[in-house]
N, C-alpha and C positions, 0 to 999 in steps of 0.2 A: 120716385122712390129712392131711398138712400141705398147705396151699394157698399158691400164690404171691401170693395177695391179702392175706395177713397182712402187717401193716405195721410190726411191731416185730421186733427181732432176738431169737433164741432166748435169749440171756443176759439180756435185759431183764426187770426185775420189773414186775409189772402196775401197781404204784403209780407207776411212772415213765412209764407209757404215757399221754400227754396226751389222746389221742383217747378212750381208755376212761374217763379221769377226767372228761371232759366228759359222756360218756354217763351215768356214775354220778351226777354232780351233778344232771343233768337228771332222772334216775329218782327221786332223792330229792325234788326239788321237785314233780314231777308226782304222785308217790305221795302227798305231803301234800295237794295240791289235790284229787286224786281221792278221798282218804279223806274229806275234808270233803263232797264231792259225794255219795259213797255213803251217808253218814249223814244229811245234811241233806235230800236229795231225798225219801227215803221219809217223813221226818217232815213235810215240806211237804205231801206227798200225803195223809198221815194227817190233818193239820190241816184240809185242804180237804174231805175226803170221809169220814173215819173208817171206811173200807171196806178189808177185806183184798183184795177183788177189784180195786179201783182200784190198790192198791199192787202187786199181782202183775201187773196189766196194764202198768203202767209198767215194771216189771222185764222183762217179756216184750218190750216195744218196744225195750228196750236190748239184748236178746240177739239179736234177729232179724238185724241187719246182719251179724254174724259168720256166721250160717247162710247168708245169701243171697250175700254179696259177698266173703268171706274168700279163697276160691279165686282169684277174678279179681284181687283186690287184690295177692295174692302175685305174679302174673305181672307186673303193672305195676311193683311194687317192684323186681323183678329187671331191669327194662328202663330205669328212670329214674335220674336223679341223686338219690340217697337223701337228701342234705342238703337240697336244694330241696324235695323231697317232704315231709320232716319239718317244715320251716318252714311250708308251706301247711297241713298237718294241724293243727299246734298253733295257728296264728293263727286259723283258722276256728272252732276249738273255743272260743277265748277270746271271739270275737264272739257265738257262740250262747249262751254262758253269760250274757253281758250282756243278751241278749234275754230269756232265762229270768227274770232278775231283774226286768227292766222289766215283763214280763207279770204276775208274781206281785205286785209292789208296786202295779200298776195295777188289781189284783183282776180281771184277765181270766182267769178260771178255766175255760177251755175245755179239757177233758181231752184230746180228740183232738189239739189243738195241742201240748199238753205231751208227749204220746206221740210226735208227729212230731219235736219238737226232740230228745227223748231218742234216737230212732232215728238221726237224723243225727249227733248227738254221738258215739254209739258207733261209727258207721261211720267217722268221722274218727279216733276214738280207736284203732280197730283198724288203720287205715291207718298211724298213727304207730307202734304197737307192732310191726307186722310189719317196718317199716323199722329200728326200734331193734334187733330181733333180728338182722337182717342186718348192721347196723353193728357190733354186738358180735362177730359172726363175723369180720368184716373186720379188726377192731382187735386181736383176741386170738388167739394160736396155740392149736391144739387142746389141747395139754397144760395150758393155763391156763384152759380153759373152766369147769371145776368151780369153781376159785377165783373166776373172774369172776362166775359165776352166784350163788355164795355171797355175794359182796360186793353184788351187785344186790339179792338177797333180803334181806340184812342191812339195806340202806338202806330197803327197803319195810317191814320189820318194825319198825325204829326208828320209822317214821312210824305204824305200827300202834299203837304205844304212845302217841306224842305227839299224833297227829292227832285221835283221838276226844276226848282230854282237852282239847285246845285248842278243838275244836269245841263242847265243853260250855260253855266260857267264852263262845264266840260266841253260843250259843243263849240265853245270859242277856241278850244285847243286845236292843234294841227290835225288831229285824227279823231273822227267821231266815234270810232270803236274803242277809245279809251274808257268810255262808260262801261262797256262790257267787261273790261279788265277789272274795274272796281267792283262790279257785280260778282265776278268770280272770287275776288278777295273777300267780300262779305260772306260768301258761302263757306269759304275755308275757315273763317273766324267762327262761324256758327258750328262747324264741325267740332272745333275745340270746346265750345260751350256744352254741346250735347254729350261729350265724353264725361262731363261732370254730373250729368243727370242721374239721379238715383230714385227708383220707385220701388216701394215694397209691393210684392205680389202683383207684378206687372202683368203676367199672363195668368189666365184662369187655371184653376187647379183641377177641375173635373176632367173626365175622359174626353178625348178629342174625337169628334165624328169624322166621317169621310168628307172630302172637300165638297162634293155635290150636296150632301146632307146639310152641311153648314150654309152653303149657298142658298138652298131652299128655305132653311130656317129664317134667314134674313128677309127673304121675300115674303114669307108668311107673316112675320112681325110687321112688315111695312104695310101689307094689304089690310091688316087688322086695325091699323092706326088711321082712322078716317080723318082726323084732324091734320096729321102730317101729310096725308095724301092730298087733301084739299089745298094745303099750302104749296105742295109740289106742283100742282096743276097751274097755279098762278105764277109761280117762279119760272116755269117753262116759257111762258109767253113774255114775261117781264124781262127775263135774261136776253131774249132775242132782241128786244128793243134797245136795251141798255148797251149791249155789245156792239150792235150795229152803229149806235150813236157814237160810241167811243172811237171807233175807226173813222167814221164819217167826219167827225169834228176835226181830226188831224188833217185829213185831205182838204176839207173846206178851208181851214185856216191857212194852209200852204198854197193851195191852188187858186182859191177865190179871193181871200183877203191878203195873200202874198206876205204873210208874216215870216220873219226869219226864224230859223230853228231855235235860236237862243230866246227870242221873244216868245215864241210859241211855248217853250218849256216853262217859262215863268208864268205865262197866262194860265197854263193848265194847273199850276199850283193853286189857283183860286178854288178849284173844286176841293182841294184838301182843306182849305179854310172852312168851307161849308161842311165838310165831313167832320172836322174837329168840333164844330158847334153841335152837330147832330149827336156825336158820341157823348158830349158833355151833358146833354139834357135828356137823354133817353130814360134814365131811371126815374126822373121826375115826371116825364110824359107817361111812362108806364103806370106809375102810381095814380096819376090823375085820370087817364083815359082808359088804360088797359092796353095790353100788347096788340090785340087785334085791331083796335081803332087806330093806333099809331101806324100799323102796317098799311091799313087802308088809306090813310092820309098820304103816305109816301107814294102810293100809286098815282094819286091825283097830282101831287106836287111834281113828280117826274114828268107827267104829261104836260104840265104848264111850262116846265123848263124846256122841253122839246119844242113847244110852240114858240117860245122866245127865240130859239135857234132858227126857226123858220123865218122869223122876221129880222134876223140879225144881218146888218150891213156895216156896222161899226163896232169897234173894239169894246166900248162900254157895255153894249147889250150882250156881246159874247161873254164878257166877264160875269155879268149878272146871271146869265143862263147857266154857266159853269158852276157858279157859287150855289145856285139852287139845286143843280144836279148832284153836286157833292153832298149837300145837306140831306136830301131825300134818299139818295142811294145808300148812304151810310146807315141811316136809320132802318131802311129796308133790309139791308144785309144783316144787321144785328138782330132784328126781329126774327128773321129766318133761322139764324144760328141758335137763338134762344129756344125757339120751338123745337128744333131738331135735337138739341142737347137735353132739354127737359123731358122730352117724350121718349127718349131712348135709354135702355139700360146699358151699362158699361160694356158688358160682354158682347153686345151686338153693335157697338158704336162704329166699328170699321165697316161692317156690312151695310148698315143703314146709311152711313155717310157715302159709301160707294154707290148704293142704289139711288139715293136722292141726287148725288152728284151727277150720275148719268142722266137721270130724268131732267134735272135742272138744265142740262145742256143739249137735250135731244134735238131741239130745233135750231140751235145756234150756228152750227157749221153751214147749214143750208141758207139761213138768213144772212149771214155775213158774206158768204160767197155770192149770193144773188145781189146783195147790196152793191158790190163792186160794179156789176154790170148795169144796175139801175142808175148809179151815179154817172157812169160813162155815157148812158143813153139820154137821161133826163135831168141830171144834175142833183146836187145835194138837197135842195128844198123838198123834193118828193120824199126823201128819206125822213126828214125832220117832221113833216106834217103827218106822214103815215104812222110814225111812232107815237106822236102826240094823240092821234085819234085812237090808236090801239090801247093806250093807257087809260083814256077816258072810258072806253067801253069795258075794260077790265075792272075799273073802279065800280061801275054800275052793276056788273055781275057779282062783285065782291059783297055788296051791301047786304043782300039777304042771307049770306052764308053764316054757319056757326063760327067760322074763323073770326068774324068781327067781334064776337063776344068773349074771346080769350082774354083773360086778365093777366 
């Protein structure tokens, strides 16, 4: 349904929507900064500890905020001025990144402190992301949401190609933590962009209920939306496999294939090439097959990519697997975001994003933490084949569901 909170006229083109273009530019910069963070932080942990358990523990600390706080953050986002909220979320992350760099360079390698900083960083990061989803809903009419999500994904996948390659150059510098300084700078630039954001009727005008009443209103809307609930169940399991794979691949490349940090960063950019291809063809695939069938195909393709990783012993096969993973994962993510945005009214966007965000990640902390021990005991091949089998089973379960028929 169309909402009165949309701020552009039906005839307007999305590229003429100033508010959305600010959001798109911010996503581009933050995606670049975050890509550096995602690559450099595990490498920093590996350099300090050479331990798969330490790397997986750091990843677990980053996943926990979404599990504990996403539902409540969604209620706050629906109640507050989203522009001011975003500025606080971004600014505090920039400061914490600077603290991370200081501790690393001072050789204060106290792992619980690093885990705590990662935990708070991801809490703030999710606070920003939830508001960004809401702002996208406010800025773009429903009929243009697929196009908007495609453009946002396109920006992220462009960075998926450029970010790792550029971080490879950064890793050649004297200090690996330089990448986090650049990430902090990206955040500060985005703060400047968001100060220029203007939205008419950003907050709803009706009477505001008590916090718990609004919290329960969000859950009621979620439980009544059977399509979104079905999608959420699949995402719970698929996120477990994809997150475990993303951490395992880095350990596998460093510990088994003995790739240098700079080579690894450039190799990882291949997944961005696949993601770019996926974001460019989604609209045509949706028109030809429907969103549900595209989503099902991505489940199977991810399983195939994980199987290739199981058989990987040489760089060309690793590159092929990462290319396929980037392609299918990007299509998968856009499908999920499209269903969530199209199924949710604007005034509930923060809460539904928070609820689904929590559910999406409910199994991820346990899966990632356990994977560190599995790698230590039995090696990375067990992770790759287990995730491949899981995706094939999920695809078979997906086939008879109503979700497959979504157009």
